[in-house]
N, C-alpha and C positions, 0 to 999 in steps of 0.2 A: 504493499499499500504506499509505503514511503517513497518507493521508486516511482510509482505513478504520480504522486504529488510533485516530486522534483521534475519529472518530465513535463508536467503540465505548466510549470513555471514559465517555460519558453513557448509552449504550444497552446496553452489555455485549455479549458475543459471543466467538466462538472465536479471533478474530484477535489479541487482546492476548497470550494465552499463547504463540501461535506466534511473535510478534515477540520476546518475551522469550528464547525459545530461540535465535533468531538472534544475539542479543547475546553469547551465551556461546561462548567459543572453547575447544575441548578440544585440548590438545597432547599427543601421545603420544610417549614416548621411543622411540628406535630399539630394535628387538629385538636382544638379544645372540645369539651363535651358537647357544646351547642353546635359546633361545626360537624362533629361526628353524627349527631342526631339528624342534621340536615342531609348529610350524605346518605345515611341509612334510609331516611324517608324517600329520597330520590331513587335509591337503588331498589327499594321494595315496591315502588310505584311503577317501575318500568316493566311493561308487558314484554316478555321475551319472544313471543311469537310475532307480534306486530312491530315491536321496537318502539311503540308509542308509550307515553306516560299516562297512566290512569289517574282518575281524581282521587282515589284512595289506594293505600297499599294493597297488594294482592293478598297478603295475609296481615291482619292487624298485629301489632307488637305493643309491648308495654315498656315502661321505663327501665325495668330490670334487664331487658334485652339490650337497650342502649348502653347502660352502665357496663354490662358484661363485655360487649363488643368493644367499647371504648377502652376498657382495661386490658383486654387481650391484645388489641392492636397497637396500644401505646400511642394512639393518634395517628398512626401511619395510614394515609388514605388508601393505598393499595391493599393493606391488610384488612381495613374496614370493608372494602369491596369484596375481598375474598370471603370473609366470614359471612357477609350478607348473602352472597351467592350460594354458599353451602347451606345456610339456614333456610333460605327461600326454596332451594331445590328439594331439600328434605321435607320441608313443610308442605310443598305442593304434592310430593310423592305420597305422604301419609294423610293428606287433607287435614292438616293442623288448623285449629281454630284460632290460635294465638301463638305468636313467637315471644317467648319469655326466656329468662335465664336458664331455667330447667330444661326446656326444649332445646335451646341452643347448645347447652353443655352435652346433652345426649347425642345431638346431631354431629357435633365437632368430634366427639370421641369415636362415633361410628365411622367417620371419614378420616380418622387418624390425624386430625389437626391438633388435638390436645390428648394428653394421657389422662386416664381415669384418676380423679383425686382419691387420696387415701381416706 
């Protein structure tokens, strides 16, 4: 890749702009609990079949779910999304009525995301 970048210095091409992007590191601050709640809400409202956002979450959730996912993810947006996706997938599979801490814990253990607490 470096050879291509050096060759493009005299010839031009798309590789130089790409390499400049790799040099930039973007650091995101962890989400606070309110931001985590907002991300969870958006993630649980997205209809996976149509790609559209529904008016209500596909499965209702309570505050214990938000607190649990927030704690597990440490505010990392990618982790919040991952946990929501697994909880929603499992909830739809078993026709869950509510996503709460207890349901999420069982789903995450079943999918190997966490180990069973002592």
